[in-house]
N, C-alpha and C positions, 0 to 999 in steps of 0.2 A: 376649461378644458383641461380633463382629467387625463393622467398619466397611466400608460396600459403597462402593467409591470407583468412580467414572467417568472417565471420559477427556470434557473440556470442547473443544469444535468449536466457535471462536466465530462459522464461517460459519453456524451456524444460527440465530444472532439476526440476522445484516445480510440483511432481508427490504424494507427499503425503503431509497429512496436517502438518506432523511433520514442510517438509521443508519448505510449505508455513509459519507458523508460524514463524520460523527462519528469513527468508527473510524480514517480514513484519517488526519483533523486528526490525532488524539491520535497516532498512531503518527509523523505527520511531527515533531511537536513533539519528538520524542527524539533528533532530529539524528542517528539510529544508522541508518546504510543498510539494513544486512544485516536490522533489524526492520523499516524500510520496505518491502525490498522482500518481503517475508513475509507483513508487511501486503498487498500489493497481490494474493499470491496466494492469499491467506484471503480475500477479495472474489471473484479468481475463481473461485475453488471455489463462493464462495455464489453465482456468479452463472450457474456452470455452465464446468468449464471444457472440453469438448466446444465448447460454443457460442464461446468466447473464442478457442480454436485456428482457427474455419473464419474469423472475423470478421480476425484478425490473420496468417492463411497460417503461422502454427505451429505443429507437432506440440504434441500435450497431454506429452509426455514432455516436451518442450524447456521448456515452461513449466511443468511440476511442477519441474524441476530447477534453472529460472532463480531460481524463485519460492519454493524451498525456503530453510527456515532457514541453510543453507548455502549458498545461491545467489547469485550474482552478477552480475543479467542487466544488457544494457549498456543504455546509456541509449535506441536505440531499441528496444529489447524492451521497455523500458518503457513509452516512449510509447506503443508499437502497443497493448499493453494497457490502458492507462488510457482511451486511444482508444476500444476495443472494450468498455470496462466501461461507460464514459459519465460518467466525471469526468476532471479538468481539473486542470492544475497553474496556482495563480497568484501571483504574485510581487509582495512588498510591501517596502518599506524597513525590514530588522531592528535593533532598538536594543537592547542589552544592559545589564543594568544596570551602573551605573558607566562604562559608554562615553558619548562622544560621537554621536550621529547623523551622517548624510551631509552635511547640512546646516551643521553648525556644525566638519566638517574643510575643507569648504571656504572656510571665513570667515580 
């Protein structure tokens, strides 16, 4: 008996702001710029690439290319798309296992 396999598109599961936030938080945790850019592209597709293109003033083709698996969007493009998506980056001090925090380094 043959097994039927279909391609999974994560954009289909990103229907709420909470789902998008969780998806993006997971992507950011990877520290992989290519993966993060691709994840932003997936969210843009979930919200409607034409709508995002209109809001940013960029072409759909440029957005698809920039946020593909091999894309390398500029910071300006990334910030414009994130604003159009209604999401934002936040900054907090990072602490990695075994490393001193910023407050310990200044002492």
